C-alpha positions in Angstrom: -55.8 -94.2 67.2 -55.9 -90.7 65.7 -52.7 -88.9 64.9 -52.0 -85.5 66.4 -50.7 -82.2 65.1 -48.5 -80.1 67.4 -48.9 -76.3 67.1 -47.1 -73.4 68.7 -48.7 -70.1 69.4 -46.3 -67.2 70.4 -47.6 -64.5 72.6 -46.7 -62.5 75.7 -46.3 -64.1 79.1 -49.5 -62.5 80.4 -51.5 -63.6 77.4 -50.1 -67.1 77.6 -51.2 -67.4 81.2 -54.7 -66.2 80.3 -54.9 -68.7 77.5 -53.9 -71.6 79.8 -56.2 -70.3 82.6 -59.3 -69.8 80.3 -58.7 -72.5 77.8 -59.3 -70.2 74.8 -57.6 -67.7 72.6 -58.8 -64.1 72.4 -57.2 -61.8 69.9 -56.7 -58.0 70.1 -59.0 -57.7 67.1 -61.7 -59.9 68.7 -61.7 -62.1 65.6 -62.2 -65.8 65.6 -58.6 -66.4 64.4 -55.5 -67.4 66.3 -52.3 -67.8 64.4 -50.0 -70.7 65.1 -47.0 -72.5 63.6 -45.7 -76.1 63.4 -42.2 -75.0 64.6 -41.1 -73.1 67.7 -38.6 -70.9 65.9 -38.9 -69.0 62.7 -41.0 -66.1 61.5 -43.2 -66.1 64.6 -40.3 -65.2 66.9 -41.3 -61.5 66.8 -44.8 -62.3 68.2 -43.7 -62.8 71.8 -41.5 -64.7 74.2 -44.1 -67.1 75.5 -45.2 -70.2 73.6 -48.5 -72.0 74.1 -48.2 -75.6 72.8 -51.5 -77.0 71.4 -51.9 -80.7 70.4 -55.0 -81.5 68.3 -56.3 -84.6 66.8 -55.9 -84.8 63.0 -59.3 -85.1 61.2 
């Protein structure tokens, strides 16, 4: 069984709802990057009140 990694992406409430609805991350810059952290608190707190939790399989 593969181990998983838990990531947290902070954003606005509206953007979080769109991520959950569409199943993908879209950035303001239309880049292919989305920043996430392994902890809910910390430096990312200034990026928004909503948190999108993502669990991915470790390669």
